[in-house]
N, C-alpha and C positions, 0 to 999 in steps of 0.2 A: 529606564525604558527596555522592553520585552522584545528583544530580536529575534526572529525566527530564521534561520540562514537554510542556504541549499545545500544542494548535492555538489558535489565537485567536480571537476573536468577530467577525463571523459566520462559519463554519467555512468557507464556498461563494462568499462575494463579501467581496472585500476595500476596495471602493471607498472607505471611511471610515478605513481602515487603510494608506495607501499606504507603500510602502518595504518593509525586510526583516523588520520585525515582531520583532527581538531583544527579548528571549529566548525567543519562542515557538519551538516545535518543538525545543529544544537541549538539549543535554546541560549543565548546569550543575553545577560543581565547586566545593562552599564547603567552611571551614574549621570545621567542627564546634564548635571551642574557641572560634573568636573570631566565626563569623558572615560572615567575607570570603569574596566571590568569590575560587577559584582562577586557575580557567580556564573559559572554557565552548566549546562548538561548536554552529552552530547546523546543525540537518541540513535543513532546507527553509525557502526564503525565500519570505516573502507566502504563505504556505500557503492553498492552495486545494481542497485532495484529504483535508482529514481524517487526514493523514498526522503524527497527533501521536504522540510517543514513549512506546507504552504498556509496552514491553516492560522489567523491572527489567533492569539491568547488570549484568555478569558480569565477576568481579574474577580475575587469573591472573597467574601469570610466565612470560614467553616468552622464548627465545631466537633471536634471529633475527640473521641473519649474524654470528653468534658474540657478540652482545651481549644480556645480560642486562637483560631490559625488564617490570618491574611495570606490566603494562596493565590497561585496562578495555575491554570490547567491548561495544557496544550494536547490537541487532538492529532491526528497523527495519519496520514496514509496506509501504513501497515496496521491500523486499527485499532492503537493503544492509545489510552488517554494518560499523561505523565502529569502529575500533580504535586507542586512544589509550595512550600511555605516560603514566600515570594519575598521575603527580606534574608532569610539564609541559604536558600538556596535545597534545603533538607528535603526529602522526598517526604509526604505526606504518609503514604503509604512504602513500603521497602519496594526497590527496584532492584531486581536481581540480574547479575551478569552470567548468563547460561553458555554453554557450548553450543556450536552450531554447525552445521554440515561447510567442511572447508575443503571438499575435493572438487575439482576442476580438471578440465582437460583444455584449458586456454591457456597457450603460451604466455608465460609473465606474469599470470596472475597468484596472488595470497591473498585469498579470501581471510578475513579477521576470525581468530578463533572463537571470541564470544562476542554476545549480543544482551543488549540490555531488555530485560523483561518485566513491564510493571507486576507487582502480586495483586494489585487494585488499581482499578477497577477491573473488570473481564473485558476480554476485547471486543470489540463494540462491528466487528467485521469477522466472516472469513479468512480464515489465514491457513495457505500450504495448498497442496492438492495431491488427491490421492484416486484411484480408480474408484473409490465410493463416492466420488462426487460426480461421476459422472450422469449426465442430464438422461434422466427417467423418466421424462414427461408422455412416451410411449416406447413401447417394447424396441421398434424399430429405431426409431434414437437413440436408446440405449444402446444399442449394439453399435451403431454407426460411432458415438461419442467414445465408447469405450476403445472401439481400433482406433481412433485418430489419437488419444491421450495416449498410447500405447507408443507413439511415434514419437512423444515428447519425454526430456526428464524431468518426473515430479518429485516431491517432497515436501518438507514442511516450510514454515515461514524462514527466509534466507537461503534460501537453497542457492547456490552461484548461478549464473548464467552460464550458457556452455554452446558447443559449438554445433550441438546436434538442437539445441532451443531446448530452454527450459518453461516450464508453464508456472507462471508467478502467480499467486494470489494473495494480497488485495492485487489490483493492476497498478501500472504507474501512475493512474490518475484515481486509483481506488481509494474505499476508505472515506477519510472526512476530505479530503484535497481542499480545493481554495474554497469552499461553501464555510469550513469551518464549524463552529458550535455557536448555539443562542442558547444564553444562561437567563433562567429566571431566578432573580434574587431572594424573591420569596421562601422559595423551598430548596434552592441549590440545585434544582435538577439542570443537567446540562443535555440540551437536545441535539443530537448529531443524526443527518440524512448520510449516509453512507451509498457508497458506488462498489457494486459487487462485481465478481466476476474474475476473471484473469488474463493475463498478460504474456505471450510468448516473448522471452528472453533470448534471443540468440546472439551470437556475438560471432564476427569472421574477419579475415583477414581483410584491409583496406585496398580496395583499387585506386590506383593514385590518378587511374584517368576520369575517375567518377568524384571522388571526395577528395580536398587536397585540406588535408587537417595532419597535426603531428603528431597521432600515435598509431601504431600498426593496426591496432584493432577498433572495431566499430559496431553497432548493433542496427547498421544498414542492411540488413540481410532479409532474407522472406520472412524468416521469423521473429524479425527483431522488432523492438518496439516504436524504434520512430519513423521506418515506413508506414506503419499500422497509424500514428496519429499525424504525419504529413504524407498520406498515400496522394499520389502523382504530383506532387511538386518534383520540378528539376534535380536530379542527382540522386531520387531514392529510390531507391527498387521496388518492382512489384511485390505486393504482398502474397504469401501465402495464405490461400482460401479454404476455409472449414469446407469439409464436404455437408454441414449443415447449414451453410449461406448463413443469416441472420439468427439462426437459432445457437446459442451460445450451448458449448461443449458440457457444460458445468449446469449442475442441475440449479432452478431458482431459489428462492430470490432474487432479483440483479439489483437491487436497493432495498435498504432498510431506514424508517426513522426509529430512533431506538432514545430512551430516555435513559441517563446516566443518574442516580441519585450520590450526589458527591457528601453528602452526608456522612453516608456507612460505606462509601465506594464500590455499591453494587448496580447489576443493570437491573432498573425497574421495571421496564417492559421494551420491548421491540415487536415492531410490526413489518410485511412488507409493505414499500413504498410506492405506486404508482399500479398501472393495468399492465402492464409489459408494451413495447413498441407494437404499434399494427402493423409492421410489416412482420415481425416474428409471431404475432399472431394468425396472419391471415397466411402463413406459409402453408403450402401444398401437404407438409408433412404433417401438420396440425387441424389438417380441414378433419373436421365433427369429431373434434376431441375437445371434450367438456374440461376447458381448463380452469385452474382456480382466477379470479376475480382479481387478485392482484398478484400480480408474478415479478413486481419491482421493474420500475423504469430506470435503468441505468444513464448517467450523465452529468 
């Protein structure tokens, strides 16, 4: 039985759960006859980004370098595909532990110093945010996007949350998310519909008059991920609005359809998926702009 697991609580502050937090955000394999754990692999150490494994694993038989492998593939929110020998748990292609940014201004937080990066297949989603990612649909939009991006902490994948607000990509509902992947067993192509773009990931001190929870920090902030998802519900603060309104700060596309060739671990093709929201396309800042047919429709 192949069991993907969730982010540990609290999702965005881990001062009460120092260390890697095994078996959170892991693929755990159990023998259904005995209940014994056969093997496991943790895809995120000390999660601070809500990158839980929401997708169902895919099972397939591969032939790699002349070797037949009964495999399992797990696609993720952060845009990675983890592929293992499903019997032994050995990665089909190497997965490297790489140093990541651990600088934090959040009291009590100790981000984990390394994270696992598959060497194959390549990421199927955009990862991390820099000023080069600013939306450039028009010069005016580009200038506004740059100005607002500079108010966030930016950086590569796994940049920790911050008191000022980190702009995280993929989003907390990004990458493959719940939709997962579809396998064509005749070709061993894995098809993934991605959700692109960024999520503000800000943490702040809890107001006990608003939320009664047993941690000192939360992301119930103007730039936190939870208010953006649960906006308007009782107890959640109003979110900070982008000056661009429904136009994302990051350049399109905002969704992709990606084909991953699991025979060799490469991306076979990747195309924008969906025309983009009608609200965005009809925005006054985009009036009379010759937009691409497919900006990608996030969701």
